N, CA, C and O atoms as a Tripos MOL2 file, in Angstrom:
@<TRIPOS>MOLECULE
protein
  296   295    74     0     0
PROTEIN
NO_CHARGES

@<TRIPOS>ATOM
      1 N         110.0280  118.9720   94.6600 N.3       1 MET1
      2 CA        109.7860  117.9980   95.5130 C.3       1 MET1
      3 C         110.3570  117.1900   95.8800 C.2       1 MET1
      4 O         110.7870  116.3910   95.0490 O.2       1 MET1
      5 N         110.7120  116.9430   97.5850 N.am      2 GLU2
      6 CA        111.7370  115.7400   97.5800 C.3       2 GLU2
      7 C         110.6780  114.7180   97.9510 C.2       2 GLU2
      8 O         109.6410  115.1760   98.4310 O.2       2 GLU2
      9 N         110.7980  113.1640   97.7740 N.am      3 TRP3
     10 CA        109.8020  111.9890   98.0100 C.3       3 TRP3
     11 C         110.4930  111.5290   99.0690 C.2       3 TRP3
     12 O         111.7080  111.5910   98.8860 O.2       3 TRP3
     13 N         110.1210  111.0320  100.2510 N.am      4 ARG4
     14 CA        110.4120  110.3050  101.6130 C.3       4 ARG4
     15 C         109.6920  109.3620  101.8100 C.2       4 ARG4
     16 O         108.4750  109.2440  101.6640 O.2       4 ARG4
     17 N         110.6920  108.4510  102.2570 N.am      5 CYS5
     18 CA        109.9640  107.1180  102.7260 C.3       5 CYS5
     19 C         108.9030  107.5000  104.0670 C.2       5 CYS5
     20 O         109.2130  108.4200  104.8230 O.2       5 CYS5
     21 N         107.7010  106.7470  104.2680 N.am      6 ALA6
     22 CA        106.5300  107.4090  105.1990 C.3       6 ALA6
     23 C         107.3470  106.5570  106.7810 C.2       6 ALA6
     24 O         107.2930  107.0930  107.8870 O.2       6 ALA6
     25 N         107.8420  105.5920  106.6030 N.am      7 GLU7
     26 CA        108.7470  104.9720  107.6130 C.3       7 GLU7
     27 C         109.4770  105.3020  108.3020 C.2       7 GLU7
     28 O         109.3120  105.4240  109.5160 O.2       7 GLU7
     29 N         110.9560  105.6340  107.3700 N.am      8 CYS8
     30 CA        112.5100  105.8800  107.9890 C.3       8 CYS8
     31 C         112.5570  107.5120  107.8510 C.2       8 CYS8
     32 O         113.3020  108.2920  108.4440 O.2       8 CYS8
     33 N         111.4470  107.8130  106.8060 N.am      9 GLY9
     34 CA        112.1330  109.4460  106.5590 C.3       9 GLY9
     35 C         113.0870  109.9270  105.2760 C.2       9 GLY9
     36 O         113.0850  110.9760  104.6330 O.2       9 GLY9
     37 N         113.9510  108.6530  105.1670 N.am     10 GLU10
     38 CA        114.9420  108.8210  104.1810 C.3      10 GLU10
     39 C         114.4540  109.4950  102.7090 C.2      10 GLU10
     40 O         113.3590  109.1560  102.2610 O.2      10 GLU10
     41 N         115.0170  110.1390  102.2130 N.am     11 PRO11
     42 CA        114.8020  110.9730  100.8390 C.3      11 PRO11
     43 C         114.9210  109.7380   99.5990 C.2      11 PRO11
     44 O         115.6190  108.7320   99.7270 O.2      11 PRO11
     45 N         114.2070  110.0070   98.5690 N.am     12 GLU12
     46 CA        114.3080  109.0390   97.3430 C.3      12 GLU12
     47 C         115.6310  109.5970   96.4950 C.2      12 GLU12
     48 O         115.6430  110.4060   95.5670 O.2      12 GLU12
     49 N         116.8080  108.8510   97.1640 N.am     13 SER13
     50 CA        117.8310  109.0860   96.6630 C.3      13 SER13
     51 C         119.1870  108.0560   96.8060 C.2      13 SER13
     52 O         119.4730  107.8490   97.9850 O.2      13 SER13
     53 N         120.0360  107.4000   95.8570 N.am     14 GLY14
     54 CA        120.8140  106.6720   96.2080 C.3      14 GLY14
     55 C         120.2660  105.2660   96.5200 C.2      14 GLY14
     56 O         119.8110  104.7680   95.4900 O.2      14 GLY14
     57 N         120.1290  104.2590   97.8550 N.am     15 LYS15
     58 CA        119.7470  103.1460   97.9400 C.3      15 LYS15
     59 C         118.0580  103.3330   98.1040 C.2      15 LYS15
     60 O         117.4620  102.2570   98.1500 O.2      15 LYS15
     61 N         117.4410  104.2230   98.1720 N.am     16 ASN16
     62 CA        116.1880  104.4650   98.2410 C.3      16 ASN16
     63 C         115.4710  104.8830   96.6820 C.2      16 ASN16
     64 O         114.2600  105.0890   96.6060 O.2      16 ASN16
     65 N         116.3510  104.9740   95.5070 N.am     17 LYS17
     66 CA        116.0250  105.2860   94.6570 C.3      17 LYS17
     67 C         114.6210  104.8230   94.1080 C.2      17 LYS17
     68 O         114.0790  105.6640   93.3900 O.2      17 LYS17
     69 N         114.0240  103.8130   94.2780 N.am     18 ALA18
     70 CA        112.7720  103.1060   93.9630 C.3      18 ALA18
     71 C         111.9570  103.0460   94.9400 C.2      18 ALA18
     72 O         112.0890  102.0990   95.7160 O.2      18 ALA18
     73 N         110.8770  104.0470   95.1790 N.am     19 LEU19
     74 CA        109.6800  104.1840   96.5310 C.3      19 LEU19
     75 C         108.9760  103.1380   95.8000 C.2      19 LEU19
     76 O         109.3700  102.9390   94.6510 O.2      19 LEU19
     77 N         108.0850  102.4830   96.2070 N.am     20 VAL20
     78 CA        106.8320  101.7190   96.0740 C.3      20 VAL20
     79 C         105.9740  102.2590   97.0990 C.2      20 VAL20
     80 O         106.4270  102.8610   98.0720 O.2      20 VAL20
     81 N         104.5870  102.0320   96.8780 N.am     21 VAL21
     82 CA        103.4160  102.7480   97.6700 C.3      21 VAL21
     83 C         102.5150  101.4970   98.4680 C.2      21 VAL21
     84 O         102.1010  100.5070   97.8650 O.2      21 VAL21
     85 N         102.3640  101.6670   99.4890 N.am     22 CYS22
     86 CA        101.5520  100.6100  100.3660 C.3      22 CYS22
     87 C         100.2490  100.7280   99.6640 C.2      22 CYS22
     88 O          99.5810  101.7270   99.3960 O.2      22 CYS22
     89 N         100.0240   99.2990   99.4020 N.am     23 HIS23
     90 CA         98.8490   98.7810   98.9540 C.3      23 HIS23
     91 C          97.7150   99.1910   99.4250 C.2      23 HIS23
     92 O          96.8090   99.3540   98.6080 O.2      23 HIS23
     93 N          97.4460   99.4780  100.9200 N.am     24 HIS24
     94 CA         96.2140   99.7600  101.5330 C.3      24 HIS24
     95 C          96.4270  101.1610  102.0020 C.2      24 HIS24
     96 O          95.3890  101.8060  102.1480 O.2      24 HIS24
     97 N          97.3180  101.6440  102.2140 N.am     25 CYS25
     98 CA         97.1290  103.2960  102.8230 C.3      25 CYS25
     99 C          97.8240  104.2200  101.8150 C.2      25 CYS25
    100 O          97.6050  105.4310  101.8460 O.2      25 CYS25
    101 N          98.7200  103.6300  100.8560 N.am     26 GLY26
    102 CA         99.6620  104.8670   99.9380 C.3      26 GLY26
    103 C         100.6030  105.4910  100.6570 C.2      26 GLY26
    104 O         100.9190  106.6190  100.2780 O.2      26 GLY26
    105 N         101.1140  105.0540  101.5700 N.am     27 LYS27
    106 CA        102.4350  105.6800  102.2280 C.3      27 LYS27
    107 C         103.5080  105.2170  100.9080 C.2      27 LYS27
    108 O         103.4550  104.1790  100.2480 O.2      27 LYS27
    109 N         104.4000  106.2670  100.7910 N.am     28 LEU28
    110 CA        105.7100  105.8160   99.9840 C.3      28 LEU28
    111 C         106.7560  105.1440  101.1000 C.2      28 LEU28
    112 O         106.9910  105.4890  102.2580 O.2      28 LEU28
    113 N         107.2380  104.1550  100.3750 N.am     29 LEU29
    114 CA        107.9460  103.1320  101.5410 C.3      29 LEU29
    115 C         109.2660  102.9110  100.3980 C.2      29 LEU29
    116 O         109.0720  102.8480   99.1840 O.2      29 LEU29
    117 N         110.5090  102.8170  100.9890 N.am     30 CYS30
    118 CA        111.7130  102.6310  100.4470 C.3      30 CYS30
    119 C         111.9780  101.1390  100.2580 C.2      30 CYS30
    120 O         111.1770  100.4010  100.8320 O.2      30 CYS30
    121 N         112.7990  100.6550   99.6700 N.am     31 LEU31
    122 CA        113.2280   99.3290   99.6060 C.3      31 LEU31
    123 C         113.5840   98.8690  100.7080 C.2      31 LEU31
    124 O         113.6530   97.6430  100.6300 O.2      31 LEU31
    125 N         113.8660   99.2780  101.7770 N.am     32 ASP32
    126 CA        114.3380   98.5560  103.1980 C.3      32 ASP32
    127 C         113.1330   98.4060  104.1750 C.2      32 ASP32
    128 O         113.0660   97.6450  105.1400 O.2      32 ASP32
    129 N         111.9970   99.4720  103.6330 N.am     33 ASP33
    130 CA        110.8080   99.3110  104.8590 C.3      33 ASP33
    131 C         109.3420   98.8760  104.1060 C.2      33 ASP33
    132 O         108.2650   98.9460  104.6990 O.2      33 ASP33
    133 N         109.4730   98.4610  102.8380 N.am     34 ARG34
    134 CA        108.3680   97.6080  102.3790 C.3      34 ARG34
    135 C         108.3700   96.4000  102.8450 C.2      34 ARG34
    136 O         109.3750   95.9840  103.4200 O.2      34 ARG34
    137 N         107.4340   95.7400  102.7130 N.am     35 ILE35
    138 CA        106.7610   94.5090  103.1220 C.3      35 ILE35
    139 C         106.1990   94.0330  102.1300 C.2      35 ILE35
    140 O         105.2450   94.6850  101.7050 O.2      35 ILE35
    141 N         106.5450   92.8290  101.4490 N.am     36 SER36
    142 CA        105.6090   92.1610  100.5000 C.3      36 SER36
    143 C         105.0170   91.0490  101.1330 C.2      36 SER36
    144 O         105.4860   90.3610  102.0390 O.2      36 SER36
    145 N         103.4790   90.9100  100.3110 N.am     37 ALA37
    146 CA        102.5360   90.1350  100.7690 C.3      37 ALA37
    147 C         101.8230   89.3070   99.3880 C.2      37 ALA37
    148 O         101.0380   90.0110   98.7530 O.2      37 ALA37
    149 N         101.9690   88.2890   99.0180 N.am     38 ARG38
    150 CA        101.3460   87.5970   98.1130 C.3      38 ARG38
    151 C          99.6800   87.8250   98.1780 C.2      38 ARG38
    152 O          98.9730   87.6950   99.1770 O.2      38 ARG38
    153 N          99.2540   88.2070   96.8030 N.am     39 ASN39
    154 CA         98.0300   88.2740   96.7520 C.3      39 ASN39
    155 C          97.2870   88.0280   95.6210 C.2      39 ASN39
    156 O          97.3850   88.6560   94.5660 O.2      39 ASN39
    157 N          96.3820   86.9100   95.8960 N.am     40 ASP40
    158 CA         95.6000   86.3130   94.5560 C.3      40 ASP40
    159 C          95.1770   86.9820   93.9810 C.2      40 ASP40
    160 O          94.9690   86.7580   92.7880 O.2      40 ASP40
    161 N          94.8440   88.1650   94.6010 N.am     41 VAL41
    162 CA         93.7400   89.4060   93.5950 C.3      41 VAL41
    163 C          94.4360   89.7860   92.2110 C.2      41 VAL41
    164 O          93.8100   90.0090   91.1750 O.2      41 VAL41
    165 N          95.8840   89.8310   92.3500 N.am     42 PHE42
    166 CA         96.5830   90.0840   90.9540 C.3      42 PHE42
    167 C          96.8600   89.0700   89.9300 C.2      42 PHE42
    168 O          97.5580   88.0830   90.1620 O.2      42 PHE42
    169 N          96.4620   89.2480   89.1080 N.am     43 GLU43
    170 CA         97.0380   87.9160   88.2460 C.3      43 GLU43
    171 C          98.1170   88.4460   87.2860 C.2      43 GLU43
    172 O          98.1130   89.5940   86.8410 O.2      43 GLU43
    173 N          99.1470   87.4030   86.9730 N.am     44 GLY44
    174 CA         99.9820   87.4100   86.2480 C.3      44 GLY44
    175 C         100.6210   86.0060   85.9670 C.2      44 GLY44
    176 O         100.2090   84.9650   86.4790 O.2      44 GLY44
    177 N         101.7700   86.1050   85.0140 N.am     45 ASP45
    178 CA        102.5580   84.8490   84.9750 C.3      45 ASP45
    179 C         103.7990   84.6330   85.3800 C.2      45 ASP45
    180 O         104.6040   83.9070   84.7960 O.2      45 ASP45
    181 N         104.0140   85.2940   86.4570 N.am     46 ASP46
    182 CA        105.0730   85.2560   87.2110 C.3      46 ASP46
    183 C         104.9330   85.3040   88.6780 C.2      46 ASP46
    184 O         103.7600   85.5340   88.9720 O.2      46 ASP46
    185 N         105.7760   85.1570   89.8130 N.am     47 GLU47
    186 CA        105.4120   85.3590   90.9570 C.3      47 GLU47
    187 C         105.4220   86.8720   91.5770 C.2      47 GLU47
    188 O         105.1660   86.9720   92.7770 O.2      47 GLU47
    189 N         105.6950   88.0160   90.8500 N.am     48 THR48
    190 CA        106.0120   89.1130   91.1220 C.3      48 THR48
    191 C         104.8620   90.0710   90.9060 C.2      48 THR48
    192 O         104.6460   91.1560   91.4440 O.2      48 THR48
    193 N         104.1580   89.3930   89.9650 N.am     49 ALA49
    194 CA        102.8700   89.9070   89.9860 C.3      49 ALA49
    195 C         101.7360   89.4420   90.7610 C.2      49 ALA49
    196 O         100.6000   89.8520   90.5210 O.2      49 ALA49
    197 N         101.9380   88.7740   91.4950 N.am     50 ASN50
    198 CA        101.0760   88.6200   92.3480 C.3      50 ASN50
    199 C         101.3130   89.2060   94.0210 C.2      50 ASN50
    200 O         100.7320   88.7990   95.0270 O.2      50 ASN50
    201 N         102.1800   90.1000   93.9380 N.am     51 VAL51
    202 CA        103.1690   90.6290   95.2830 C.3      51 VAL51
    203 C         102.2090   92.0900   95.3550 C.2      51 VAL51
    204 O         101.7980   92.6890   94.3610 O.2      51 VAL51
    205 N         102.0030   92.4330   96.5810 N.am     52 ALA52
    206 CA        101.4200   94.0040   96.6920 C.3      52 ALA52
    207 C         102.7350   94.3380   97.8600 C.2      52 ALA52
    208 O         103.3220   93.4960   98.5390 O.2      52 ALA52
    209 N         102.9420   95.6660   97.8410 N.am     53 TYR53
    210 CA        103.8460   96.3660   99.2820 C.3      53 TYR53
    211 C         102.9300   96.8930  100.3140 C.2      53 TYR53
    212 O         101.9010   97.5510  100.1570 O.2      53 TYR53
    213 N         103.4280   96.5300  101.2700 N.am     54 HIS54
    214 CA        102.6940   97.0980  102.3640 C.3      54 HIS54
    215 C         103.5360   98.1600  103.5440 C.2      54 HIS54
    216 O         104.6990   97.7560  103.5590 O.2      54 HIS54
    217 N         103.4290   99.0310  104.2600 N.am     55 CYS55
    218 CA        103.9220   99.2760  105.1550 C.3      55 CYS55
    219 C         103.6850   98.6320  106.8160 C.2      55 CYS55
    220 O         102.7710   97.8290  107.0040 O.2      55 CYS55
    221 N         104.3290   98.9410  107.6320 N.am     56 THR56
    222 CA        104.1430   97.7140  108.5720 C.3      56 THR56
    223 C         103.0950   97.6600  109.1990 C.2      56 THR56
    224 O         102.7140   96.5510  109.5740 O.2      56 THR56
    225 N         102.1620   99.0580  109.5620 N.am     57 ASP57
    226 CA        100.9130   98.8710  110.1150 C.3      57 ASP57
    227 C          99.8160   98.1900  109.4290 C.2      57 ASP57
    228 O          99.0770   97.4670  110.0970 O.2      57 ASP57
    229 N          99.6070   98.3480  108.0710 N.am     58 CYS58
    230 CA         99.1910   97.7590  106.9490 C.3      58 CYS58
    231 C          99.2350   96.2110  107.0910 C.2      58 CYS58
    232 O          98.3130   95.5970  107.6280 O.2      58 CYS58
    233 N         100.2570   95.6520  106.6260 N.am     59 TYR59
    234 CA        100.6470   94.3060  106.7670 C.3      59 TYR59
    235 C         100.0650   93.6000  108.1690 C.2      59 TYR59
    236 O          99.2430   92.6860  108.1260 O.2      59 TYR59
    237 N         100.5720   94.1170  109.3560 N.am     60 GLU60
    238 CA         99.7850   93.7990  110.7410 C.3      60 GLU60
    239 C          98.7750   93.4830  110.5460 C.2      60 GLU60
    240 O          98.5020   92.2970  110.3640 O.2      60 GLU60
    241 N          97.6060   94.7420  110.5110 N.am     61 THR61
    242 CA         96.6350   94.9030  110.1230 C.3      61 THR61
    243 C          95.7220   93.5530  109.4010 C.2      61 THR61
    244 O          94.8930   92.7520  109.8330 O.2      61 THR61
    245 N          96.4370   93.8240  107.9550 N.am     62 HIS62
    246 CA         95.7200   92.8970  106.9250 C.3      62 HIS62
    247 C          96.2950   91.5340  106.6360 C.2      62 HIS62
    248 O          95.5950   90.6180  106.2060 O.2      62 HIS62
    249 N          97.6810   91.4110  106.8990 N.am     63 HIS63
    250 CA         98.5020   90.1730  106.4570 C.3      63 HIS63
    251 C          98.6780   89.2620  107.4180 C.2      63 HIS63
    252 O          98.5250   88.0780  107.1160 O.2      63 HIS63
    253 N          99.0460   89.6360  108.8070 N.am     64 LYS64
    254 CA        100.0720   89.1300  109.8130 C.3      64 LYS64
    255 C          99.1630   87.9860  110.1460 C.2      64 LYS64
    256 O          97.9400   87.9840  110.2890 O.2      64 LYS64
    257 N         100.0840   86.9620  110.2410 N.am     65 VAL65
    258 CA         99.2600   85.3070  110.8430 C.3      65 VAL65
    259 C          99.4620   85.7020  112.3100 C.2      65 VAL65
    260 O         100.4090   86.2590  112.8650 O.2      65 VAL65
    261 N          98.4930   85.3270  112.6930 N.am     66 SER66
    262 CA         98.0760   85.0860  114.2870 C.3      66 SER66
    263 C          98.8970   83.8520  114.7940 C.2      66 SER66
    264 O          99.3500   82.8710  114.2050 O.2      66 SER66
    265 N          98.9190   84.1840  115.8610 N.am     67 GLU67
    266 CA         99.6590   83.2810  116.5450 C.3      67 GLU67
    267 C          99.1490   81.4450  116.4600 C.2      67 GLU67
    268 O          99.8390   80.4260  116.4810 O.2      67 GLU67
    269 N          97.5170   81.6700  116.3520 N.am     68 SER68
    270 CA         96.6590   80.4230  116.1690 C.3      68 SER68
    271 C          96.8460   79.6980  114.6650 C.2      68 SER68
    272 O          96.2680   78.6700  114.3140 O.2      68 SER68
    273 N          97.7100   80.4120  113.9310 N.am     69 GLY69
    274 CA         98.0350   80.3610  112.4640 C.3      69 GLY69
    275 C          96.7540   81.0290  111.8890 C.2      69 GLY69
    276 O          96.7560   80.5170  110.7700 O.2      69 GLY69
    277 N          95.9060   81.6560  111.9130 N.am     70 GLN70
    278 CA         94.9690   82.0460  111.2830 C.3      70 GLN70
    279 C          95.5690   83.3450  110.6750 C.2      70 GLN70
    280 O          96.4360   83.9130  111.3390 O.2      70 GLN70
    281 N          95.1350   83.9560  109.2870 N.am     71 GLY71
    282 CA         95.7510   84.9440  108.8680 C.3      71 GLY71
    283 C          94.3710   85.8480  109.0350 C.2      71 GLY71
    284 O          93.2370   85.4070  109.2250 O.2      71 GLY71
    285 N          94.8200   87.3770  108.8990 N.am     72 GLN72
    286 CA         94.1600   88.2280  109.2460 C.3      72 GLN72
    287 C          92.9880   88.4740  107.8760 C.2      72 GLN72
    288 O          93.3670   88.0870  106.7710 O.2      72 GLN72
    289 N          91.8600   88.9900  107.9710 N.am     73 PRO73
    290 CA         91.0420   89.3010  106.7980 C.3      73 PRO73
    291 C          91.5430   90.3800  105.8080 C.2      73 PRO73
    292 O          92.0610   91.3540  106.3530 O.2      73 PRO73
    293 N          91.4880   90.3920  104.4690 N.am     74 GLU74
    294 CA         91.8730   91.2230  103.6430 C.3      74 GLU74
    295 C          90.7950   92.4660  103.9210 C.2      74 GLU74
    296 O          90.8670   93.5040  103.2630 O.2      74 GLU74
@<TRIPOS>BOND
     1     1     2 1
     2     2     3 1
     3     3     4 2
     4     3     5 am
     5     5     6 1
     6     6     7 1
     7     7     8 2
     8     7     9 am
     9     9    10 1
    10    10    11 1
    11    11    12 2
    12    11    13 am
    13    13    14 1
    14    14    15 1
    15    15    16 2
    16    15    17 am
    17    17    18 1
    18    18    19 1
    19    19    20 2
    20    19    21 am
    21    21    22 1
    22    22    23 1
    23    23    24 2
    24    23    25 am
    25    25    26 1
    26    26    27 1
    27    27    28 2
    28    27    29 am
    29    29    30 1
    30    30    31 1
    31    31    32 2
    32    31    33 am
    33    33    34 1
    34    34    35 1
    35    35    36 2
    36    35    37 am
    37    37    38 1
    38    38    39 1
    39    39    40 2
    40    39    41 am
    41    41    42 1
    42    42    43 1
    43    43    44 2
    44    43    45 am
    45    45    46 1
    46    46    47 1
    47    47    48 2
    48    47    49 am
    49    49    50 1
    50    50    51 1
    51    51    52 2
    52    51    53 am
    53    53    54 1
    54    54    55 1
    55    55    56 2
    56    55    57 am
    57    57    58 1
    58    58    59 1
    59    59    60 2
    60    59    61 am
    61    61    62 1
    62    62    63 1
    63    63    64 2
    64    63    65 am
    65    65    66 1
    66    66    67 1
    67    67    68 2
    68    67    69 am
    69    69    70 1
    70    70    71 1
    71    71    72 2
    72    71    73 am
    73    73    74 1
    74    74    75 1
    75    75    76 2
    76    75    77 am
    77    77    78 1
    78    78    79 1
    79    79    80 2
    80    79    81 am
    81    81    82 1
    82    82    83 1
    83    83    84 2
    84    83    85 am
    85    85    86 1
    86    86    87 1
    87    87    88 2
    88    87    89 am
    89    89    90 1
    90    90    91 1
    91    91    92 2
    92    91    93 am
    93    93    94 1
    94    94    95 1
    95    95    96 2
    96    95    97 am
    97    97    98 1
    98    98    99 1
    99    99   100 2
   100    99   101 am
   101   101   102 1
   102   102   103 1
   103   103   104 2
   104   103   105 am
   105   105   106 1
   106   106   107 1
   107   107   108 2
   108   107   109 am
   109   109   110 1
   110   110   111 1
   111   111   112 2
   112   111   113 am
   113   113   114 1
   114   114   115 1
   115   115   116 2
   116   115   117 am
   117   117   118 1
   118   118   119 1
   119   119   120 2
   120   119   121 am
   121   121   122 1
   122   122   123 1
   123   123   124 2
   124   123   125 am
   125   125   126 1
   126   126   127 1
   127   127   128 2
   128   127   129 am
   129   129   130 1
   130   130   131 1
   131   131   132 2
   132   131   133 am
   133   133   134 1
   134   134   135 1
   135   135   136 2
   136   135   137 am
   137   137   138 1
   138   138   139 1
   139   139   140 2
   140   139   141 am
   141   141   142 1
   142   142   143 1
   143   143   144 2
   144   143   145 am
   145   145   146 1
   146   146   147 1
   147   147   148 2
   148   147   149 am
   149   149   150 1
   150   150   151 1
   151   151   152 2
   152   151   153 am
   153   153   154 1
   154   154   155 1
   155   155   156 2
   156   155   157 am
   157   157   158 1
   158   158   159 1
   159   159   160 2
   160   159   161 am
   161   161   162 1
   162   162   163 1
   163   163   164 2
   164   163   165 am
   165   165   166 1
   166   166   167 1
   167   167   168 2
   168   167   169 am
   169   169   170 1
   170   170   171 1
   171   171   172 2
   172   171   173 am
   173   173   174 1
   174   174   175 1
   175   175   176 2
   176   175   177 am
   177   177   178 1
   178   178   179 1
   179   179   180 2
   180   179   181 am
   181   181   182 1
   182   182   183 1
   183   183   184 2
   184   183   185 am
   185   185   186 1
   186   186   187 1
   187   187   188 2
   188   187   189 am
   189   189   190 1
   190   190   191 1
   191   191   192 2
   192   191   193 am
   193   193   194 1
   194   194   195 1
   195   195   196 2
   196   195   197 am
   197   197   198 1
   198   198   199 1
   199   199   200 2
   200   199   201 am
   201   201   202 1
   202   202   203 1
   203   203   204 2
   204   203   205 am
   205   205   206 1
   206   206   207 1
   207   207   208 2
   208   207   209 am
   209   209   210 1
   210   210   211 1
   211   211   212 2
   212   211   213 am
   213   213   214 1
   214   214   215 1
   215   215   216 2
   216   215   217 am
   217   217   218 1
   218   218   219 1
   219   219   220 2
   220   219   221 am
   221   221   222 1
   222   222   223 1
   223   223   224 2
   224   223   225 am
   225   225   226 1
   226   226   227 1
   227   227   228 2
   228   227   229 am
   229   229   230 1
   230   230   231 1
   231   231   232 2
   232   231   233 am
   233   233   234 1
   234   234   235 1
   235   235   236 2
   236   235   237 am
   237   237   238 1
   238   238   239 1
   239   239   240 2
   240   239   241 am
   241   241   242 1
   242   242   243 1
   243   243   244 2
   244   243   245 am
   245   245   246 1
   246   246   247 1
   247   247   248 2
   248   247   249 am
   249   249   250 1
   250   250   251 1
   251   251   252 2
   252   251   253 am
   253   253   254 1
   254   254   255 1
   255   255   256 2
   256   255   257 am
   257   257   258 1
   258   258   259 1
   259   259   260 2
   260   259   261 am
   261   261   262 1
   262   262   263 1
   263   263   264 2
   264   263   265 am
   265   265   266 1
   266   266   267 1
   267   267   268 2
   268   267   269 am
   269   269   270 1
   270   270   271 1
   271   271   272 2
   272   271   273 am
   273   273   274 1
   274   274   275 1
   275   275   276 2
   276   275   277 am
   277   277   278 1
   278   278   279 1
   279   279   280 2
   280   279   281 am
   281   281   282 1
   282   282   283 1
   283   283   284 2
   284   283   285 am
   285   285   286 1
   286   286   287 1
   287   287   288 2
   288   287   289 am
   289   289   290 1
   290   290   291 1
   291   291   292 2
   292   291   293 am
   293   293   294 1
   294   294   295 1
   295   295   296 2
@<TRIPOS>SUBSTRUCTURE
     1 MET1         2 RESIDUE 1 A MET
     2 GLU2         6 RESIDUE 1 A GLU
     3 TRP3        10 RESIDUE 1 A TRP
     4 ARG4        14 RESIDUE 1 A ARG
     5 CYS5        18 RESIDUE 1 A CYS
     6 ALA6        22 RESIDUE 1 A ALA
     7 GLU7        26 RESIDUE 1 A GLU
     8 CYS8        30 RESIDUE 1 A CYS
     9 GLY9        34 RESIDUE 1 A GLY
    10 GLU10       38 RESIDUE 1 A GLU
    11 PRO11       42 RESIDUE 1 A PRO
    12 GLU12       46 RESIDUE 1 A GLU
    13 SER13       50 RESIDUE 1 A SER
    14 GLY14       54 RESIDUE 1 A GLY
    15 LYS15       58 RESIDUE 1 A LYS
    16 ASN16       62 RESIDUE 1 A ASN
    17 LYS17       66 RESIDUE 1 A LYS
    18 ALA18       70 RESIDUE 1 A ALA
    19 LEU19       74 RESIDUE 1 A LEU
    20 VAL20       78 RESIDUE 1 A VAL
    21 VAL21       82 RESIDUE 1 A VAL
    22 CYS22       86 RESIDUE 1 A CYS
    23 HIS23       90 RESIDUE 1 A HIS
    24 HIS24       94 RESIDUE 1 A HIS
    25 CYS25       98 RESIDUE 1 A CYS
    26 GLY26      102 RESIDUE 1 A GLY
    27 LYS27      106 RESIDUE 1 A LYS
    28 LEU28      110 RESIDUE 1 A LEU
    29 LEU29      114 RESIDUE 1 A LEU
    30 CYS30      118 RESIDUE 1 A CYS
    31 LEU31      122 RESIDUE 1 A LEU
    32 ASP32      126 RESIDUE 1 A ASP
    33 ASP33      130 RESIDUE 1 A ASP
    34 ARG34      134 RESIDUE 1 A ARG
    35 ILE35      138 RESIDUE 1 A ILE
    36 SER36      142 RESIDUE 1 A SER
    37 ALA37      146 RESIDUE 1 A ALA
    38 ARG38      150 RESIDUE 1 A ARG
    39 ASN39      154 RESIDUE 1 A ASN
    40 ASP40      158 RESIDUE 1 A ASP
    41 VAL41      162 RESIDUE 1 A VAL
    42 PHE42      166 RESIDUE 1 A PHE
    43 GLU43      170 RESIDUE 1 A GLU
    44 GLY44      174 RESIDUE 1 A GLY
    45 ASP45      178 RESIDUE 1 A ASP
    46 ASP46      182 RESIDUE 1 A ASP
    47 GLU47      186 RESIDUE 1 A GLU
    48 THR48      190 RESIDUE 1 A THR
    49 ALA49      194 RESIDUE 1 A ALA
    50 ASN50      198 RESIDUE 1 A ASN
    51 VAL51      202 RESIDUE 1 A VAL
    52 ALA52      206 RESIDUE 1 A ALA
    53 TYR53      210 RESIDUE 1 A TYR
    54 HIS54      214 RESIDUE 1 A HIS
    55 CYS55      218 RESIDUE 1 A CYS
    56 THR56      222 RESIDUE 1 A THR
    57 ASP57      226 RESIDUE 1 A ASP
    58 CYS58      230 RESIDUE 1 A CYS
    59 TYR59      234 RESIDUE 1 A TYR
    60 GLU60      238 RESIDUE 1 A GLU
    61 THR61      242 RESIDUE 1 A THR
    62 HIS62      246 RESIDUE 1 A HIS
    63 HIS63      250 RESIDUE 1 A HIS
    64 LYS64      254 RESIDUE 1 A LYS
    65 VAL65      258 RESIDUE 1 A VAL
    66 SER66      262 RESIDUE 1 A SER
    67 GLU67      266 RESIDUE 1 A GLU
    68 SER68      270 RESIDUE 1 A SER
    69 GLY69      274 RESIDUE 1 A GLY
    70 GLN70      278 RESIDUE 1 A GLN
    71 GLY71      282 RESIDUE 1 A GLY
    72 GLN72      286 RESIDUE 1 A GLN
    73 PRO73      290 RESIDUE 1 A PRO
    74 GLU74      294 RESIDUE 1 A GLU
């Protein structure tokens, strides 16, 4: 089975060797298409422990800051 990025369709090979899963919907994402967002629900000793990865749709729905400066609810 060949894994592919849900955003761009690139197979898991070469630069896309490390696919991640969207925190909300579970889509596979390559390194170029993942969007990271800090999430204080996750605990850890370093900054990367508080990061969750998202696809474009989930990031815009759950994390993007609106023009009024208010973030969307998780």
